[in-house]
C-alpha positions in Angstrom: 12.7 6.2 -5.1 10.6 7.9 -7.8 11.1 11.6 -7.4 8.4 14.2 -8.1 6.1 11.9 -10.1 2.7 12.6 -8.6 0.8 15.6 -9.9 0.3 18.5 -7.4 -3.4 18.7 -8.0 -3.9 15.0 -7.3 -1.9 15.4 -4.1 -4.1 18.3 -3.1 -7.3 16.3 -3.7 -6.1 13.3 -1.8 -5.0 15.4 1.2 -8.4 17.2 1.2 -10.2 13.9 1.1 -8.1 12.4 3.9 -8.7 15.5 6.1 -12.4 15.3 5.5 -12.7 11.6 6.3 -10.5 12.0 9.4 -12.8 14.8 10.6 -16.1 13.2 9.7 -15.1 9.8 11.2 -13.5 11.4 14.3 -10.4 9.3 13.7 -8.1 9.0 16.7 -4.6 7.4 17.2 -4.4 3.8 18.0 -3.4 2.5 21.4 -0.3 0.6 20.4 3.3 1.4 19.5 3.2 -0.1 16.0 0.3 2.0 14.6 1.5 5.0 16.7 0.0 6.8 19.6 0.2 10.2 17.8 -0.5 8.9 14.3 -3.8 9.0 12.5 -4.5 6.1 10.1 -7.3 5.5 7.6 -7.8 2.1 6.1 -9.8 0.8 3.1 -9.5 4.1 1.2 -10.8 2.7 -2.1 -14.2 2.3 -0.5 -14.4 6.1 -0.7 -13.7 6.2 -4.4 -12.9 9.7 -5.8 -9.2 10.6 -6.0 -8.2 7.5 -4.1 -9.2 5.4 -7.2 -6.4 7.1 -9.2 -3.7 5.9 -6.8 -3.3 2.1 -7.5 -3.0 2.6 -11.3 -0.8 5.6 -11.4 1.3 5.3 -14.6 4.5 6.4 -12.9 4.2 3.8 -10.2 2.2 0.7 -11.3 4.7 -0.3 -14.0 7.5 -0.4 -11.5 5.5 -2.6 -9.2 4.5 -4.9 -12.1 8.2 -5.2 -12.8 8.8 -6.4 -9.3 5.8 -8.7 -9.1 4.0 -9.2 -12.4 0.9 -7.8 -14.2 -1.2 -10.2 -12.2 -0.4 -8.3 -9.0 -3.2 -7.2 -6.7 -4.0 -4.2 -4.4 -3.2 -5.5 -0.9 -4.1 -2.4 1.1 -4.5 1.4 0.6 -4.2 3.5 3.7 -3.1 6.9 4.9 -0.6 7.5 7.6 -0.4 10.9 9.3 2.4 11.1 11.8 1.8 13.8 14.4 4.2 15.8 16.5 5.7 13.9 19.3 5.4 10.5 17.6 8.1 8.0 18.5 9.8 5.7 15.9 7.7 2.8 14.7 9.2 -0.7 15.4 11.2 -2.0 12.5 9.3 -4.7 10.5 8.9 -6.2 7.1 5.6 -6.2 5.4 5.7 -9.9 4.4 6.8 -11.4 7.7 3.4 -12.9 8.6 3.4 -14.9 5.3 5.9 -17.5 6.7 8.1 -18.1 3.7 11.8 -19.0 4.2 14.0 -15.9 3.8 15.3 -14.6 1.5 12.7 -15.1 -1.1 11.4 -13.7 -4.4 9.2 -10.7 -3.8 5.5 -11.6 -3.1 4.8 -8.1 -1.7 5.8 -4.8 -3.2 4.8 -1.7 -1.3 4.9 2.1 -1.9 4.8 5.2 0.2 3.5 8.4 -1.5 4.8 11.6 0.1 1.8 14.0 0.4 4.1 16.3 2.4 7.9 16.6 2.4 9.5 13.6 4.2 12.4 14.8 6.4 14.5 13.1 9.0 13.0 15.5 11.6 9.3 14.9 10.7 9.3 11.1 10.6 10.5 10.0 7.2 10.3 6.3 6.6 13.4 4.6 7.9 14.9 1.7 6.1 17.7 -0.9 6.4 19.2 -1.1 3.0 19.8 -4.7 1.8 17.7 -6.2 4.5 15.4 -7.9 2.0 18.2 -10.3 1.5 18.5 -11.3 5.2 17.5 -14.8 6.3 15.3 -13.5 9.2 12.8 -10.9 10.1 13.7 -8.0 12.4 13.4 -8.2 16.2 11.0 -5.4 17.2 13.1 -4.6 20.3 16.6 -4.5 18.7 18.6 -1.4 18.2 19.4 -1.3 14.4 21.0 1.4 12.3 18.6 2.8 9.7 18.6 5.3 6.9 15.8 7.9 6.5 14.1 7.9 3.1 14.1 11.7 2.7 11.9 12.8 -0.2 9.9 15.7 -1.5 6.2 16.0 -1.7 5.0 14.2 -4.8 7.7 11.5 -4.6 7.1 7.8 -4.1 9.2 5.2 -2.2 9.0 1.7 -3.6 10.3 -1.4 -1.7 10.5 -5.2 -1.7 8.1 -6.5 1.0 11.0 -8.2 2.9 12.8 -4.9 3.5 13.1 -3.8 7.1 11.6 -0.4 7.7 9.4 1.7 9.9 8.0 5.2 10.3 10.4 7.7 12.0 10.0 9.9 15.0 8.3 13.3 14.4 10.3 16.0 16.2 8.5 18.9 14.4 5.2 20.7 15.0 3.7 19.6 11.6 2.2 16.3 10.4 4.0 14.1 8.1 1.3 12.7 5.7 1.8 9.8 3.4 -0.3 7.2 1.6 0.7 3.5 1.8 -0.2 2.0 -1.5 0.6 -1.7 -1.1 0.5 -4.5 -3.6 0.9 -8.3 -3.5 1.4 -11.1 -5.9 -1.8 -12.5 -7.5 -1.4 -15.8 -5.5 -1.1 -14.1 -2.1 -4.1 -13.2 0.1 -4.5 -9.4 0.2 -4.0 -7.6 3.5 -7.4 -5.9 3.2 -10.2 -7.9 1.8 -10.9 -5.7 -1.2 -13.9 -7.6 -2.6 -15.8 -7.3 0.7 -14.3 -4.0 1.9 -15.1 -2.0 -1.3 -18.9 -1.9 -2.0 -19.7 -3.3 -5.5 -21.5 -0.1 -6.5 -18.2 1.8 -5.9 -16.1 -0.9 -7.6 -18.3 -0.7 -10.7 -17.2 2.9 -11.2 -13.5 1.9 -11.3 -11.4 1.5 -14.4 -11.1 -2.0 -15.9 -7.4 -2.2 -14.7 -8.4 -1.2 -11.1 -11.2 -3.8 -11.0 -8.6 -6.5 -11.9 -6.2 -5.1 -9.3 -8.9 -5.4 -6.6 -9.2 -9.2 -7.4 -12.0 -9.2 -9.9 -9.9 -11.4 -12.2 -8.1 -14.7 -12.4 -4.3 -15.1 -11.9 -2.6 -17.1 -14.6 -5.9 -18.5 -15.9 -6.6 -20.5 -12.8 -6.4 -18.8 -9.4 -9.5 -17.0 -8.4 -12.2 -18.2 -10.8 -15.8 -18.7 -9.7 -17.2 -22.0 -11.1 -15.0 -21.4 -14.2 -16.5 -17.9 -14.6 -14.6 -14.6 -14.6 -15.2 -12.7 -11.2 -15.5 -9.4 -13.1 -18.9 -10.6 -14.2 -20.0 -9.8 -10.6 -19.6 -6.1 -11.5 -21.7 -6.5 -14.6 -18.7 -6.6 -17.0 -18.3 -9.2 -19.7 -15.9 -11.9 -18.8 -13.8 -14.0 -21.2 -12.2 -16.7 -19.1 -10.5 -19.8 -20.4 -8.9 -21.7 -17.5 -5.6 -23.5 -18.1 -7.1 -26.9 -18.7 -9.6 -25.8 -21.4 -8.8 -26.9 -24.9 
């Protein structure tokens, strides 16, 4: 856990933008236990630009993720999760269990949860099963498994290996528990949200060079992701300088 690493003014701007989008889009809870029947979720946040564009490259968080994956990692998904009063516990899961690799395995997903409010055991703090990223199987959604709440203050960030068993907690308070799921994957893994199609190019053009690469406008290890031996970043009007691995 990275404690108290996100600036208060950035948190305020992100929360304000989330609230505005929820209102303007008339967002309602999903109709399933996994996403939550009392939980508001927003997906594809980078399409809205603004303060959201500062999240993937935050200097207190991205280097940690790069240490787990590598500098060729990608943004997998950026979403907000607002757990409302009366929400029940989310089924335990691991974020990489649809990938189909034998377990345990090297991290190909590294995810983070930004606390935009305090996370407490009472309001639905993320619950984890320590050491479960080393298990040889994924969790059974219906099993009763002992968990530990990831209690953290507003401005803190939880970082975990994509194989770790976890889930949102029950909210027994009258206040919303609001977090941002900033999730990453290795450069050779398909992103959970299709960033190149989901984020309009006119929005992507406003992003920093590092964020453009994190979206997938780049090539992993001089091979994976090229377009006819051209750098994908040229689609945004930037100059590319690609030499694939078989070039002399």
